[in-house]
C-alpha positions, -999 to +999 in steps of 0.1 A: +156-041-211+174-050-178+182-089-176+162-094-143+160-134-136+129-146-132+121-178-109+100-209-122+067-194-111+072-160-118+057-137-146+063-102-154+029-083-152+027-042-164+006-015-151-002+000-186-015+034-174+023+039-158+041+016-180+056+001-145+067-038-146+060-062-117+072-091-111+044-114-098+039-149-087+002-166-082+023-193-056+035-166-035+023-131-041+004-109-066-009-074-065-041-068-070-066-036-074-063-023-040-024-016-043-033+008-075-059+026-059-040+029-032-013+045-052-040+064-070-053+078-037-022+087-022-011+125-027+025+134-035+036+164-010+042+197-034+076+192-051+072+154-049+104+156-030+108+139+005+113+104+018+083+078+013+083+047+031+060+014+019+053-004+048+041-040+046+053-037+010+047-070-002+065-075-040+067-038-039+036-025-063+022+006-043+058+019-042+063+014-077+032+027-088+035+057-064+071+065-078+054+082-109+041+111-083+069+115-064+104+126-070+120+114-036+134+081-025+108+055-018+121+024+009+099-003+008+097-026+037+090-061+037+094-089+061+092-119+038+126-124+021+109-141-012+087-110-015+117-084-007+136-100-033+108-096-062+105-062-051+142-056-055+141-071-091+110-052-100+129-021-090+158-034-111+134-042-139+119-003-139+155+012-136+148+027-100+173+017-085+188+050-074+156+062-061+140+032-044+153+003-022+140-024+000+145-032+039+139-073+044+132-067+080+104-070+107+079-035+104+087-033+140+124-025+135+118+000+106+132+029+131+165+012+134+170+016+097+150+050+091+153+080+115+122+089+132+104+123+120+125+122+086+094+108+066+071+127+043+046+100+030+038+064+044+019+041+024+004+005+034-014-022+027-013-043+057-028-076+064-066-070+064-078-098+088-073-101+124-052-136+134-079-148+159-108-146+132-121-180+122-118-175+086-100-202+073-063-189+068-043-193+034-022-225+034-001-205+018+022-190+042+034-162+022-001-156+013-016-159+047+013-134+067+001-110+036-037-112+048-038-116+085-022-102+112-001-128+122+035-110+120+019-075+127-012-058+132-032-025+134-015-010+162+020-013+153+015-006+118+000+028+128+025+033+157+055+028+133+040+050+111+038+080+134+071+076+142+086+078+110+062+107+099+073+142+101+046+163+112+020+172+091+035+141+072+009+119+059-002+082+059-023+065+034-037+029+040-059+007+020-081-015+047-114-035+047-145-010+054-158-037+087-126-028+102-126+010+096-134+019+134-102-001+143-083+018+118-096+053+129-089+041+167-054+030+162-050+060+140-061+088+168-040+067+195-008+077+179-015+113+169-026+106+132-059+123+123-080+110+096-083+135+067-098+119+037-122+087+033-129+071+005-153+040-001-144+012-031-177-009-043-174-038-067-206-027-080-237-002-076-260-023-052-233-038-034-220-032-002-179-012+002-153-038+002-125-016+006-117+018+020-090+042+014-079+067+045-058+096+046-044+106+077-020+136+091+010+133+114-005+158+145-034+167+123-065+185+142-094+161+146-126+172+129-123+185+088-127+148+078-138+149+042-156+115+027-151+114-010-171+104-039-169+062-037-155+043-063-171+020-083-149-008-097-174-026-122-206-014-144-233-036-149-222-054-177-191-065-154-169-040-174-143-016-155-160+018-146-143+046-167-124+061-139-109+024-130-099+020-163-085+050-165-063+042-133-053+007-148-048+012-185-044+052-187-069+055-214 
């Protein structure tokens, strides 16, 4: 096993379905189900090659999970040094150093490091909440930046994704259903055409609390497919078979 150093507040978690280990910290950042479901939702291009960029990468979870589908290079873009460092050590932990790297930069500067029009796939789990929303921001700065549009926003994320992508390259994003109109508008403004949408429900009878969206660079408008919904928990509070399979591979 790689001798990766952990800080005092860190632990190693495992996504059993993929044999991927990730360094997590409750006091800084830990991935949740939205990261796992986005990596599951994202289709790798035929052959699995080509460059993938994970924007707002956090501790690198989505790129690490997606690495099992793709044989191409994956670049993680993360603003916060502590999270970028966690992502780098997780890459080392999984012996993916030759296929993955981390850019500890502002997302808005990504095009200074990666050539525009060179990317096959962009993955993104952006901050969900508007910075101006009256909802209480987390006093933990790491979590506040991850959840609120403090250092970036939807328009910037979509603009950078569009400029990175090749013609017909794909963006895969997870967001909140109450911002779906904002997401689609931001995508369409930069020539990203939504093509697949899948809602995630915590339980039957509850409102959706996540939405997964695939958009194509320079795709024609129309032809949007709304997939069968994902329901996370059954009536007994257990994971449904589909979610259990994604998490545990059984």
